[in-house]
N, CA, C and O atoms as CSV, one atom per row, in Angstrom:
chain,resi,resn,atom,element,x,y,z
A,1,MET,N,N,0.650,-1.110,-0.027
A,1,MET,CA,C,0.181,0.005,-0.070
A,1,MET,C,C,0.736,1.475,-0.044
A,1,MET,O,O,0.176,2.525,-0.361
A,2,GLN,N,N,1.994,1.238,0.426
A,2,GLN,CA,C,2.999,2.308,0.678
A,2,GLN,C,C,4.236,2.052,-0.293
A,2,GLN,O,O,4.651,0.934,-0.601
A,3,ASN,N,N,4.751,3.257,-0.721
A,3,ASN,CA,C,5.967,3.145,-1.393
A,3,ASN,C,C,7.337,2.952,-0.162
A,3,ASN,O,O,7.298,2.652,1.031
A,4,ASP,N,N,8.376,3.245,-0.994
A,4,ASP,CA,C,9.680,2.724,0.212
A,4,ASP,C,C,9.915,3.946,1.304
A,4,ASP,O,O,10.592,3.750,2.313
A,5,GLN,N,N,9.328,5.162,1.030
A,5,GLN,CA,C,9.668,6.266,2.023
A,5,GLN,C,C,9.324,5.807,3.230
A,5,GLN,O,O,8.789,4.727,3.479
A,6,ASP,N,N,9.742,6.919,4.214
A,6,ASP,CA,C,9.710,6.475,5.717
A,6,ASP,C,C,8.175,6.254,6.040
A,6,ASP,O,O,7.292,6.812,5.388
A,7,ILE,N,N,7.968,5.538,6.923
A,7,ILE,CA,C,6.664,5.577,7.485
A,7,ILE,C,C,6.197,6.642,8.000
A,7,ILE,O,O,6.842,7.395,8.730
A,8,ASP,N,N,4.774,6.824,7.583
A,8,ASP,CA,C,4.251,8.206,8.052
A,8,ASP,C,C,2.911,8.215,8.860
A,8,ASP,O,O,2.732,7.093,9.335
A,9,GLU,N,N,2.105,8.913,9.120
A,9,GLU,CA,C,0.795,9.174,9.757
A,9,GLU,C,C,-0.256,8.330,9.132
A,9,GLU,O,O,-0.940,7.533,9.774
A,10,ALA,N,N,-0.365,8.556,7.737
A,10,ALA,CA,C,-1.385,8.064,7.163
A,10,ALA,C,C,-1.278,6.467,7.017
A,10,ALA,O,O,-2.236,5.715,7.195
A,11,SER,N,N,-0.213,6.124,6.731
A,11,SER,CA,C,0.105,4.763,7.054
A,11,SER,C,C,-0.188,4.057,8.275
A,11,SER,O,O,-0.688,2.933,8.224
A,12,LEU,N,N,0.093,4.650,9.425
A,12,LEU,CA,C,-0.130,4.108,10.470
A,12,LEU,C,C,-1.724,4.142,10.773
A,12,LEU,O,O,-2.220,3.179,11.358
A,13,VAL,N,N,-2.459,5.145,10.414
A,13,VAL,CA,C,-4.014,4.848,10.362
A,13,VAL,C,C,-4.396,3.952,9.614
A,13,VAL,O,O,-5.257,3.185,10.045
A,14,THR,N,N,-3.905,3.787,8.351
A,14,THR,CA,C,-4.235,2.580,7.376
A,14,THR,C,C,-4.305,1.232,8.478
A,14,THR,O,O,-5.252,0.456,8.605
A,15,LEU,N,N,-3.204,1.220,9.104
A,15,LEU,CA,C,-2.568,0.002,9.610
A,15,LEU,C,C,-3.791,-0.300,10.746
A,15,LEU,O,O,-4.416,-1.361,10.734
A,16,VAL,N,N,-4.026,0.698,11.653
A,16,VAL,CA,C,-4.709,0.565,12.530
A,16,VAL,C,C,-6.211,0.502,12.513
A,16,VAL,O,O,-6.852,0.101,13.484
A,17,GLU,N,N,-6.789,0.930,11.326
A,17,GLU,CA,C,-8.058,0.544,10.939
A,17,GLU,C,C,-8.129,-0.718,10.464
A,17,GLU,O,O,-9.127,-1.374,10.762
A,18,HIS,N,N,-7.165,-1.275,9.689
A,18,HIS,CA,C,-7.259,-2.442,9.303
A,18,HIS,C,C,-7.213,-3.512,10.129
A,18,HIS,O,O,-7.984,-4.464,10.006
A,19,PHE,N,N,-6.120,-3.414,11.217
A,19,PHE,CA,C,-6.030,-4.292,12.236
A,19,PHE,C,C,-7.547,-4.191,13.203
A,19,PHE,O,O,-8.252,-5.189,13.346
A,20,TYR,N,N,-7.790,-3.279,13.620
A,20,TYR,CA,C,-8.995,-3.346,14.370
A,20,TYR,C,C,-10.298,-3.671,13.762
A,20,TYR,O,O,-11.245,-4.082,14.433
A,21,ALA,N,N,-10.341,-3.493,12.543
A,21,ALA,CA,C,-11.339,-4.147,11.775
A,21,ALA,C,C,-11.320,-5.727,11.791
A,21,ALA,O,O,-12.291,-6.443,11.545
A,22,HIS,N,N,-10.071,-6.139,12.117
A,22,HIS,CA,C,-9.952,-7.785,12.170
A,22,HIS,C,C,-10.091,-7.945,13.613
A,22,HIS,O,O,-10.789,-8.873,14.020
A,23,VAL,N,N,-9.603,-7.277,14.321
A,23,VAL,CA,C,-9.798,-7.664,16.027
A,23,VAL,C,C,-11.389,-7.464,16.145
A,23,VAL,O,O,-11.891,-8.363,16.820
A,24,ARG,N,N,-12.197,-6.641,15.726
A,24,ARG,CA,C,-13.513,-6.874,16.060
A,24,ARG,C,C,-14.365,-7.853,15.427
A,24,ARG,O,O,-15.509,-8.038,15.843
A,25,GLN,N,N,-13.890,-8.487,14.456
A,25,GLN,CA,C,-14.473,-9.709,13.922
A,25,GLN,C,C,-13.865,-11.107,14.392
A,25,GLN,O,O,-14.308,-12.190,14.010
A,26,ASP,N,N,-12.984,-10.974,15.116
A,26,ASP,CA,C,-12.197,-12.138,15.419
A,26,ASP,C,C,-12.817,-12.751,16.617
A,26,ASP,O,O,-13.074,-12.052,17.598
A,27,ALA,N,N,-13.098,-14.159,16.587
A,27,ALA,CA,C,-13.649,-14.784,17.622
A,27,ALA,C,C,-13.149,-14.794,18.979
A,27,ALA,O,O,-13.977,-14.746,19.889
A,28,GLN,N,N,-11.899,-14.851,19.249
A,28,GLN,CA,C,-11.053,-14.577,20.666
A,28,GLN,C,C,-11.235,-13.274,20.980
A,28,GLN,O,O,-11.711,-12.937,22.064
A,29,LEU,N,N,-10.865,-12.409,20.038
A,29,LEU,CA,C,-10.476,-11.119,20.768
A,29,LEU,C,C,-11.840,-10.007,20.629
A,29,LEU,O,O,-12.116,-9.122,21.439
A,30,GLY,N,N,-12.456,-10.284,19.579
A,30,GLY,CA,C,-13.645,-9.486,19.234
A,30,GLY,C,C,-14.881,-9.267,20.344
A,30,GLY,O,O,-15.438,-8.171,20.393
A,31,PRO,N,N,-15.254,-10.279,21.169
A,31,PRO,CA,C,-15.984,-9.931,22.210
A,31,PRO,C,C,-15.408,-8.970,23.439
A,31,PRO,O,O,-16.017,-8.068,24.014
A,32,LEU,N,N,-14.294,-9.351,23.626
A,32,LEU,CA,C,-13.563,-8.517,24.802
A,32,LEU,C,C,-13.596,-7.173,24.181
A,32,LEU,O,O,-14.317,-6.345,24.736
A,33,PHE,N,N,-12.962,-6.827,23.162
A,33,PHE,CA,C,-12.954,-5.446,22.481
A,33,PHE,C,C,-13.960,-4.583,22.336
A,33,PHE,O,O,-13.925,-3.409,22.706
A,34,ASN,N,N,-15.264,-5.358,21.573
A,34,ASN,CA,C,-16.505,-4.981,21.427
A,34,ASN,C,C,-17.064,-4.450,22.814
A,34,ASN,O,O,-17.576,-3.361,23.075
A,35,ALA,N,N,-16.854,-5.371,23.495
A,35,ALA,CA,C,-17.783,-4.722,24.867
A,35,ALA,C,C,-16.967,-3.792,25.684
A,35,ALA,O,O,-17.525,-3.319,26.674
A,36,ALA,N,N,-15.712,-3.441,25.432
A,36,ALA,CA,C,-14.974,-2.534,26.314
A,36,ALA,C,C,-14.773,-1.121,25.307
A,36,ALA,O,O,-14.324,-0.090,25.809
A,37,ILE,N,N,-15.053,-1.169,24.230
A,37,ILE,CA,C,-15.095,-0.031,23.460
A,37,ILE,C,C,-16.249,0.432,22.984
A,37,ILE,O,O,-16.744,-0.161,22.025
A,38,ALA,N,N,-16.910,1.570,23.541
A,38,ALA,CA,C,-18.098,2.381,23.258
A,38,ALA,C,C,-18.192,3.241,21.715
A,38,ALA,O,O,-19.136,3.169,20.928
A,39,ASP,N,N,-17.025,4.001,21.557
A,39,ASP,CA,C,-16.924,4.593,20.247
A,39,ASP,C,C,-15.770,4.155,19.683
A,39,ASP,O,O,-14.667,4.447,20.144
A,40,TRP,N,N,-15.930,3.487,18.735
A,40,TRP,CA,C,-14.603,2.981,17.595
A,40,TRP,C,C,-14.057,3.875,17.111
A,40,TRP,O,O,-12.826,3.868,17.125
A,41,ARG,N,N,-14.758,4.953,16.516
A,41,ARG,CA,C,-14.238,5.947,16.058
A,41,ARG,C,C,-13.193,6.706,16.764
A,41,ARG,O,O,-12.096,6.974,16.274
A,42,GLU,N,N,-13.722,7.148,18.332
A,42,GLU,CA,C,-12.664,8.038,18.940
A,42,GLU,C,C,-11.552,6.711,19.504
A,42,GLU,O,O,-10.341,6.877,19.651
A,43,HIS,N,N,-12.075,5.781,19.688
A,43,HIS,CA,C,-10.705,4.784,19.967
A,43,HIS,C,C,-9.696,4.604,18.767
A,43,HIS,O,O,-8.560,4.354,19.171
A,44,LEU,N,N,-9.807,4.660,17.529
A,44,LEU,CA,C,-9.200,4.298,16.396
A,44,LEU,C,C,-8.539,5.707,16.217
A,44,LEU,O,O,-7.455,5.736,15.635
A,45,GLN,N,N,-9.081,6.854,16.653
A,45,GLN,CA,C,-8.192,8.054,16.563
A,45,GLN,C,C,-6.951,7.954,17.663
A,45,GLN,O,O,-5.749,8.149,17.487
A,46,LYS,N,N,-7.686,7.575,18.869
A,46,LYS,CA,C,-6.690,7.364,20.218
A,46,LYS,C,C,-5.661,6.554,19.795
A,46,LYS,O,O,-4.529,6.996,19.994
A,47,LEU,N,N,-5.779,5.343,19.195
A,47,LEU,CA,C,-4.691,3.957,18.932
A,47,LEU,C,C,-3.796,4.869,17.748
A,47,LEU,O,O,-2.584,4.859,17.964
A,48,ALA,N,N,-4.212,5.604,16.604
A,48,ALA,CA,C,-3.682,6.001,15.681
A,48,ALA,C,C,-2.708,7.228,16.441
A,48,ALA,O,O,-1.668,7.477,15.832
A,49,ALA,N,N,-2.862,7.723,17.244
A,49,ALA,CA,C,-2.372,9.054,17.934
A,49,ALA,C,C,-0.998,8.020,18.752
A,49,ALA,O,O,0.188,8.303,18.581
A,50,PHE,N,N,-1.467,6.824,19.626
A,50,PHE,CA,C,-0.483,6.001,20.137
A,50,PHE,C,C,0.548,5.524,19.037
A,50,PHE,O,O,1.746,5.734,19.221
A,51,TRP,N,N,0.153,4.961,18.029
A,51,TRP,CA,C,0.942,4.190,17.307
A,51,TRP,C,C,2.229,5.632,16.396
A,51,TRP,O,O,3.393,5.531,16.010
A,52,SER,N,N,1.330,6.700,16.387
A,52,SER,CA,C,2.248,7.937,15.766
A,52,SER,C,C,3.300,8.170,16.710
A,52,SER,O,O,4.457,8.404,16.359
A,53,SER,N,N,2.898,8.107,17.973
A,53,SER,CA,C,3.921,8.351,19.299
A,53,SER,C,C,4.832,7.501,19.319
A,53,SER,O,O,6.005,7.867,19.238
A,54,VAL,N,N,4.530,6.320,19.419
A,54,VAL,CA,C,5.387,4.882,19.487
A,54,VAL,C,C,6.516,4.875,18.077
A,54,VAL,O,O,7.712,4.627,18.237
A,55,MET,N,N,5.990,5.147,16.880
A,55,MET,CA,C,6.722,4.987,15.873
A,55,MET,C,C,7.539,6.265,15.311
A,55,MET,O,O,8.683,6.218,14.859
A,56,LEU,N,N,6.760,7.366,15.423
A,56,LEU,CA,C,7.219,8.642,14.734
A,56,LEU,C,C,7.618,9.493,16.097
A,56,LEU,O,O,8.003,10.612,15.758
A,57,THR,N,N,7.644,9.336,17.354
A,57,THR,CA,C,7.872,10.085,18.334
A,57,THR,C,C,7.127,11.521,18.407
A,57,THR,O,O,7.699,12.495,18.894
A,58,THR,N,N,5.832,11.583,17.897
A,58,THR,CA,C,5.174,12.780,17.723
A,58,THR,C,C,4.560,13.181,19.025
A,58,THR,O,O,4.146,14.339,19.091
A,59,GLY,N,N,4.423,12.334,20.172
A,59,GLY,CA,C,3.974,12.937,21.447
A,59,GLY,C,C,2.487,13.287,21.143
A,59,GLY,O,O,1.997,14.194,21.815
A,60,ARG,N,N,1.739,12.691,20.236
A,60,ARG,CA,C,0.338,13.000,20.269
A,60,ARG,C,C,-0.434,12.206,21.243
A,60,ARG,O,O,-1.518,12.568,21.700
A,61,TYR,N,N,0.201,11.053,21.556
A,61,TYR,CA,C,-0.888,10.091,22.508
A,61,TYR,C,C,-0.535,10.855,24.063
A,61,TYR,O,O,0.556,11.306,24.411
A,62,LYS,N,N,-1.785,10.838,24.830
A,62,LYS,CA,C,-1.475,11.451,26.206
A,62,LYS,C,C,-2.046,10.328,27.039
A,62,LYS,O,O,-2.125,10.438,28.262
A,63,GLY,N,N,-2.500,9.100,26.303
A,63,GLY,CA,C,-3.072,8.241,27.542
A,63,GLY,C,C,-1.976,7.494,28.539
A,63,GLY,O,O,-0.791,7.782,28.704
A,64,GLN,N,N,-2.784,6.413,29.166
A,64,GLN,CA,C,-2.031,5.512,29.791
A,64,GLN,C,C,-2.320,4.113,29.594
A,64,GLN,O,O,-3.199,3.603,30.289
A,65,PRO,N,N,-1.605,3.318,28.608
A,65,PRO,CA,C,-2.178,2.078,28.233
A,65,PRO,C,C,-2.353,0.886,29.590
A,65,PRO,O,O,-3.328,0.143,29.705
A,66,LEU,N,N,-1.391,0.917,30.362
A,66,LEU,CA,C,-1.482,-0.040,31.391
A,66,LEU,C,C,-2.662,0.216,32.218
A,66,LEU,O,O,-3.374,-0.785,32.127
A,67,PRO,N,N,-3.179,1.049,32.949
A,67,PRO,CA,C,-4.511,1.303,33.304
A,67,PRO,C,C,-5.462,1.129,32.801
A,67,PRO,O,O,-6.394,0.833,33.548
A,68,ALA,N,N,-5.720,1.204,31.468
A,68,ALA,CA,C,-6.672,0.885,30.377
A,68,ALA,C,C,-6.837,-0.586,30.053
A,68,ALA,O,O,-7.801,-1.081,29.470
A,69,HIS,N,N,-5.722,-1.243,30.527
A,69,HIS,CA,C,-5.630,-2.784,30.268
A,69,HIS,C,C,-6.031,-3.337,31.568
A,69,HIS,O,O,-6.745,-4.340,31.556
A,70,LEU,N,N,-5.689,-2.851,32.627
A,70,LEU,CA,C,-5.603,-2.947,33.938
A,70,LEU,C,C,-7.446,-3.390,34.168
A,70,LEU,O,O,-7.940,-4.396,34.678
A,71,ARG,N,N,-8.089,-2.204,33.571
A,71,ARG,CA,C,-9.596,-2.289,34.068
A,71,ARG,C,C,-10.065,-3.756,33.355
A,71,ARG,O,O,-10.992,-4.406,33.839
A,72,HIS,N,N,-9.556,-4.064,32.527
A,72,HIS,CA,C,-10.187,-5.299,31.852
A,72,HIS,C,C,-9.264,-6.555,32.110
A,72,HIS,O,O,-9.304,-7.529,31.359
A,73,GLN,N,N,-8.585,-6.498,33.005
A,73,GLN,CA,C,-7.830,-7.831,33.305
A,73,GLN,C,C,-8.364,-9.020,33.670
A,73,GLN,O,O,-7.769,-10.085,33.512
A,74,ALA,N,N,-9.748,-8.889,34.283
A,74,ALA,CA,C,-10.360,-10.206,34.510
A,74,ALA,C,C,-10.574,-11.058,33.463
A,74,ALA,O,O,-10.469,-12.284,33.434
A,75,LYS,N,N,-10.933,-10.168,32.475
A,75,LYS,CA,C,-11.558,-10.905,30.922
A,75,LYS,C,C,-10.148,-11.117,29.967
A,75,LYS,O,O,-10.291,-11.838,28.980
A,76,ILE,N,N,-8.985,-10.606,30.178
A,76,ILE,CA,C,-7.830,-11.027,29.427
A,76,ILE,C,C,-7.186,-11.921,29.844
A,76,ILE,O,O,-7.026,-12.041,31.059
A,77,THR,N,N,-6.596,-12.865,28.881
A,77,THR,CA,C,-5.961,-13.969,28.798
A,77,THR,C,C,-4.533,-14.150,28.325
A,77,THR,O,O,-4.385,-13.860,27.138
A,78,PRO,N,N,-3.684,-14.470,28.823
A,78,PRO,CA,C,-2.124,-14.558,28.004
A,78,PRO,C,C,-2.257,-15.033,26.514
A,78,PRO,O,O,-1.591,-14.515,25.617
A,79,GLU,N,N,-3.118,-16.005,26.311
A,79,GLU,CA,C,-3.491,-16.328,24.894
A,79,GLU,C,C,-3.786,-15.179,24.083
A,79,GLU,O,O,-3.364,-15.136,22.927
A,80,MET,N,N,-4.427,-14.298,24.543
A,80,MET,CA,C,-5.169,-13.029,23.578
A,80,MET,C,C,-3.801,-12.415,23.298
A,80,MET,O,O,-3.607,-12.102,22.123
A,81,PHE,N,N,-2.794,-12.181,24.191
A,81,PHE,CA,C,-1.514,-11.587,23.532
A,81,PHE,C,C,-1.153,-12.402,21.903
A,81,PHE,O,O,-1.137,-11.903,20.778
A,82,THR,N,N,-0.957,-13.467,22.239
A,82,THR,CA,C,-0.586,-14.242,20.946
A,82,THR,C,C,-1.490,-13.908,19.598
A,82,THR,O,O,-1.179,-13.652,18.435
A,83,ARG,N,N,-2.802,-14.034,20.324
A,83,ARG,CA,C,-3.625,-13.738,18.877
A,83,ARG,C,C,-3.557,-12.457,18.527
A,83,ARG,O,O,-3.464,-12.259,17.315
A,84,TRP,N,N,-3.584,-11.127,19.524
A,84,TRP,CA,C,-3.331,-10.006,19.097
A,84,TRP,C,C,-2.164,-9.789,18.287
A,84,TRP,O,O,-2.244,-9.006,17.341
A,85,LEU,N,N,-0.995,-10.441,18.566
A,85,LEU,CA,C,0.228,-10.030,17.760
A,85,LEU,C,C,0.224,-10.647,16.416
A,85,LEU,O,O,0.825,-10.086,15.500
A,86,ALA,N,N,-0.478,-11.882,16.207
A,86,ALA,CA,C,-0.755,-12.705,15.015
A,86,ALA,C,C,-1.417,-11.799,13.739
A,86,ALA,O,O,-1.077,-11.631,12.568
A,87,LEU,N,N,-2.834,-11.176,14.795
A,87,LEU,CA,C,-3.333,-10.443,13.627
A,87,LEU,C,C,-2.612,-8.813,13.450
A,87,LEU,O,O,-2.817,-8.084,12.479
A,88,TRP,N,N,-1.908,-8.536,14.402
A,88,TRP,CA,C,-1.090,-7.344,13.859
A,88,TRP,C,C,0.089,-7.667,12.983
A,88,TRP,O,O,0.598,-6.796,12.277
A,89,GLU,N,N,0.463,-8.714,13.012
A,89,GLU,CA,C,1.540,-9.146,11.991
A,89,GLU,C,C,1.023,-9.291,10.702
A,89,GLU,O,O,1.692,-8.971,9.720
A,90,ASP,N,N,-0.359,-9.846,10.593
A,90,ASP,CA,C,-0.892,-9.724,9.450
A,90,ASP,C,C,-1.297,-8.604,8.771
A,90,ASP,O,O,-1.200,-8.486,7.549
A,91,SER,N,N,-1.741,-7.788,9.505
A,91,SER,CA,C,-2.182,-6.274,8.936
A,91,SER,C,C,-0.928,-5.545,8.877
A,91,SER,O,O,-0.978,-4.542,8.165
A,92,ALA,N,N,0.263,-5.805,9.480
A,92,ALA,CA,C,1.148,-4.830,9.137
A,92,ALA,C,C,1.896,-5.424,7.663
A,92,ALA,O,O,2.507,-4.689,6.888
A,93,ALA,N,N,1.721,-6.779,7.486
A,93,ALA,CA,C,2.319,-7.369,6.318
A,93,ALA,C,C,1.501,-6.861,5.122
A,93,ALA,O,O,2.047,-6.650,4.039
A,94,ALA,N,N,0.014,-6.639,5.349
A,94,ALA,CA,C,-0.904,-6.159,4.505
A,94,ALA,C,C,-0.652,-4.673,4.180
A,94,ALA,O,O,-0.533,-4.297,3.014
A,95,CYS,N,N,-0.578,-3.897,5.154
A,95,CYS,CA,C,-0.628,-2.599,4.982
A,95,CYS,C,C,0.606,-1.726,4.825
A,95,CYS,O,O,0.540,-0.505,4.689
A,96,LEU,N,N,1.710,-2.409,4.851
A,96,LEU,CA,C,3.067,-1.606,5.089
A,96,LEU,C,C,4.033,-2.293,4.339
A,96,LEU,O,O,3.782,-3.492,4.219
A,97,PRO,N,N,5.207,-1.846,3.722
A,97,PRO,CA,C,6.213,-2.438,3.078
A,97,PRO,C,C,7.116,-3.107,4.170
A,97,PRO,O,O,7.236,-2.596,5.283
A,98,PRO,N,N,7.743,-4.261,3.814
A,98,PRO,CA,C,8.702,-5.091,4.696
A,98,PRO,C,C,9.096,-4.377,5.551
A,98,PRO,O,O,8.569,-4.498,6.656
A,99,PRO,N,N,10.039,-3.492,5.386
A,99,PRO,CA,C,11.006,-2.745,6.527
A,99,PRO,C,C,9.898,-2.317,7.497
A,99,PRO,O,O,9.902,-2.698,8.668
A,100,HIS,N,N,8.790,-1.384,6.906
A,100,HIS,CA,C,8.167,-0.679,7.893
A,100,HIS,C,C,7.134,-1.792,8.715
A,100,HIS,O,O,6.769,-1.536,9.862
A,101,ALA,N,N,6.789,-2.798,8.153
A,101,ALA,CA,C,5.847,-3.873,8.975
A,101,ALA,C,C,6.654,-4.264,9.896
A,101,ALA,O,O,6.318,-4.214,11.079
A,102,ALA,N,N,8.089,-4.808,9.425
A,102,ALA,CA,C,8.791,-5.386,10.594
A,102,ALA,C,C,9.047,-4.580,11.792
A,102,ALA,O,O,8.934,-5.043,12.927
A,103,ALA,N,N,9.517,-2.944,11.445
A,103,ALA,CA,C,9.447,-1.941,12.625
A,103,ALA,C,C,8.226,-1.995,13.451
A,103,ALA,O,O,8.452,-2.128,14.653
A,104,VAL,N,N,6.945,-1.923,13.088
A,104,VAL,CA,C,5.977,-1.919,13.749
A,104,VAL,C,C,5.647,-3.340,14.424
A,104,VAL,O,O,5.021,-3.308,15.483
A,105,ILE,N,N,5.986,-4.469,13.938
A,105,ILE,CA,C,5.782,-5.953,14.386
A,105,ILE,C,C,7.033,-5.840,15.539
A,105,ILE,O,O,6.674,-6.207,16.658
A,106,ALA,N,N,8.058,-5.510,15.462
A,106,ALA,CA,C,8.902,-5.664,16.348
A,106,ALA,C,C,8.612,-4.480,17.745
A,106,ALA,O,O,8.980,-4.859,18.856
A,107,LYS,N,N,8.183,-3.567,17.659
A,107,LYS,CA,C,7.411,-2.576,18.606
A,107,LYS,C,C,6.201,-3.209,19.132
A,107,LYS,O,O,5.921,-3.045,20.320
A,108,ALA,N,N,5.511,-3.862,18.429
A,108,ALA,CA,C,4.266,-4.511,19.244
A,108,ALA,C,C,4.498,-5.637,19.969
A,108,ALA,O,O,3.648,-6.024,20.770
A,109,HIS,N,N,5.596,-6.264,19.797
A,109,HIS,CA,C,6.214,-7.567,20.627
A,109,HIS,C,C,6.673,-7.012,22.075
A,109,HIS,O,O,6.427,-7.468,23.192
A,110,ARG,N,N,7.328,-6.018,21.737
A,110,ARG,CA,C,7.881,-5.408,22.957
A,110,ARG,C,C,6.777,-4.504,23.916
A,110,ARG,O,O,6.786,-4.391,25.141
A,111,ILE,N,N,6.084,-4.066,23.196
A,111,ILE,CA,C,4.587,-3.628,23.809
A,111,ILE,C,C,3.920,-4.643,24.566
A,111,ILE,O,O,3.622,-4.467,25.747
A,112,ALA,N,N,3.666,-5.720,23.927
A,112,ALA,CA,C,2.824,-6.713,24.114
A,112,ALA,C,C,3.557,-7.290,25.361
A,112,ALA,O,O,2.888,-7.315,26.394
A,113,SER,N,N,4.593,-7.669,25.406
A,113,SER,CA,C,5.451,-8.174,26.159
A,113,SER,C,C,5.430,-7.710,27.722
A,113,SER,O,O,5.214,-8.416,28.707
A,114,SER,N,N,5.716,-6.328,27.662
A,114,SER,CA,C,5.474,-5.614,28.759
A,114,SER,C,C,4.140,-5.442,29.469
A,114,SER,O,O,4.000,-5.408,30.692
A,115,LEU,N,N,3.107,-5.329,28.492
A,115,LEU,CA,C,1.918,-5.353,29.290
A,115,LEU,C,C,1.257,-6.683,29.763
A,115,LEU,O,O,0.283,-6.685,30.517
A,116,ARG,N,N,1.863,-7.853,29.260
A,116,ARG,CA,C,1.542,-9.267,29.607
A,116,ARG,C,C,2.282,-9.456,30.743
A,116,ARG,O,O,1.796,-10.166,31.623
A,117,MET,N,N,3.618,-8.845,30.938
A,117,MET,CA,C,3.932,-9.010,32.470
A,117,MET,C,C,3.383,-8.184,33.448
A,117,MET,O,O,3.573,-8.455,34.634
A,118,ALA,N,N,2.631,-7.067,33.062
A,118,ALA,CA,C,2.270,-6.537,34.079
A,118,ALA,C,C,0.971,-6.960,34.436
A,118,ALA,O,O,0.604,-6.776,35.597
A,119,LEU,N,N,0.186,-7.520,33.584
A,119,LEU,CA,C,-0.995,-8.250,33.801
A,119,LEU,C,C,-0.715,-9.861,34.559
A,119,LEU,O,O,-1.425,-10.483,35.349
A,120,PHE,N,N,0.207,-10.099,34.136
A,120,PHE,CA,C,0.423,-11.915,34.744
A,120,PHE,C,C,1.848,-11.926,35.284
A,120,PHE,O,O,2.647,-12.808,34.969
A,121,PRO,N,N,2.108,-11.039,36.009
A,121,PRO,CA,C,3.553,-11.082,36.663
A,121,PRO,C,C,4.335,-12.447,37.194
A,121,PRO,O,O,5.512,-12.524,37.545
A,122,SER,N,N,3.462,-13.371,37.155
A,122,SER,CA,C,3.761,-15.017,37.691
A,122,SER,C,C,4.277,-15.846,36.209
A,122,SER,O,O,5.170,-16.692,36.260
A,123,LEU,N,N,3.706,-15.539,35.130
A,123,LEU,CA,C,4.282,-15.956,34.038
A,123,LEU,C,C,5.641,-15.518,33.388
A,123,LEU,O,O,6.129,-14.411,33.615
A,124,PRO,N,N,6.175,-16.367,32.637
A,124,PRO,CA,C,7.547,-16.214,32.157
A,124,PRO,C,C,7.360,-14.860,31.064
A,124,PRO,O,O,6.361,-14.737,30.356
A,125,PRO,N,N,8.399,-13.978,31.070
A,125,PRO,CA,C,8.362,-12.528,30.423
A,125,PRO,C,C,8.177,-13.095,28.706
A,125,PRO,O,O,7.627,-12.303,27.941
A,126,ARG,N,N,8.608,-14.354,28.186
A,126,ARG,CA,C,8.771,-14.292,26.636
A,126,ARG,C,C,7.642,-15.434,26.294
A,126,ARG,O,O,7.691,-16.551,26.810
A,127,PHE,N,N,6.605,-15.031,25.354
A,127,PHE,CA,C,5.346,-15.904,25.013
A,127,PHE,C,C,5.396,-15.932,23.444
A,127,PHE,O,O,5.887,-15.015,22.786
A,128,GLY,N,N,4.870,-17.013,22.926
A,128,GLY,CA,C,4.353,-17.003,21.774
A,128,GLY,C,C,5.134,-16.297,20.809
A,128,GLY,O,O,6.317,-16.614,20.682
A,129,GLY,N,N,4.613,-15.326,20.067
A,129,GLY,CA,C,5.468,-15.069,18.828
A,129,GLY,C,C,6.804,-14.727,18.844
A,129,GLY,O,O,7.224,-13.791,19.525
A,130,PRO,N,N,7.548,-15.462,18.098
A,130,PRO,CA,C,9.009,-15.390,17.872
A,130,PRO,C,C,9.543,-13.979,17.296
A,130,PRO,O,O,8.953,-13.383,16.395
A,131,VAL,N,N,10.740,-13.499,17.920
A,131,VAL,CA,C,10.925,-12.155,17.439
A,131,VAL,C,C,11.493,-12.091,15.896
A,131,VAL,O,O,11.648,-11.060,15.241
A,132,GLN,N,N,11.764,-13.429,15.475
A,132,GLN,CA,C,12.054,-13.340,13.907
A,132,GLN,C,C,10.874,-12.975,13.196
A,132,GLN,O,O,11.060,-12.417,12.115
A,133,ALA,N,N,9.585,-13.188,13.602
A,133,ALA,CA,C,8.533,-12.466,13.057
A,133,ALA,C,C,8.534,-11.167,12.915
A,133,ALA,O,O,7.738,-10.718,12.091
A,134,ALA,N,N,9.142,-10.501,13.433
A,134,ALA,CA,C,9.275,-9.219,13.338
A,134,ALA,C,C,10.465,-8.689,12.352
A,134,ALA,O,O,10.533,-7.543,11.907
A,135,GLU,N,N,11.391,-9.750,12.096
A,135,GLU,CA,C,12.264,-9.335,10.900
A,135,GLU,C,C,11.785,-9.892,9.634
A,135,GLU,O,O,12.161,-9.428,8.557
A,136,SER,N,N,11.140,-10.665,9.708
A,136,SER,CA,C,10.252,-11.152,8.534
A,136,SER,C,C,8.874,-11.477,8.405
A,136,SER,O,O,8.470,-12.640,8.389
A,137,PRO,N,N,8.011,-10.295,8.296
A,137,PRO,CA,C,6.696,-10.484,8.228
A,137,PRO,C,C,6.104,-11.132,7.334
A,137,PRO,O,O,6.564,-11.102,6.192
A,138,ARG,N,N,4.844,-11.939,7.650
A,138,ARG,CA,C,4.092,-12.760,6.722
A,138,ARG,C,C,3.594,-11.976,5.837
A,138,ARG,O,O,3.130,-10.898,6.209
A,139,LEU,N,N,3.578,-12.338,4.470
A,139,LEU,CA,C,3.025,-11.441,3.173
A,139,LEU,C,C,1.866,-12.256,2.837
A,139,LEU,O,O,1.140,-11.939,1.895
């Protein structure tokens, strides 16, 4: 969808919208996300700002991801992180050129590991998705 220029805001918006369209339909993740999100348009804007801040260091995101996830801790399972990453990898590969997909995938793995450790401190820090997935996204 994008040429070989640097990743930009528009490509991150496209990625976020593509990814969450799949999350909303996913049998494992959809029920949790659809119950938790009242206004998807607003949430997608917030997530685009998050990824803009993460990938482009724009500082547009002003939220706190951990407290937002802790509110739903009772319904989140460790396996959901693996599924979330698989959908993210597929979306990144579909929406971005390989170097950009690899970058957002690598960042997503680090974010998922941090959130998972915070939500499930008794589990080992590594899980599921191998790091090499970030180096060679599925096409």
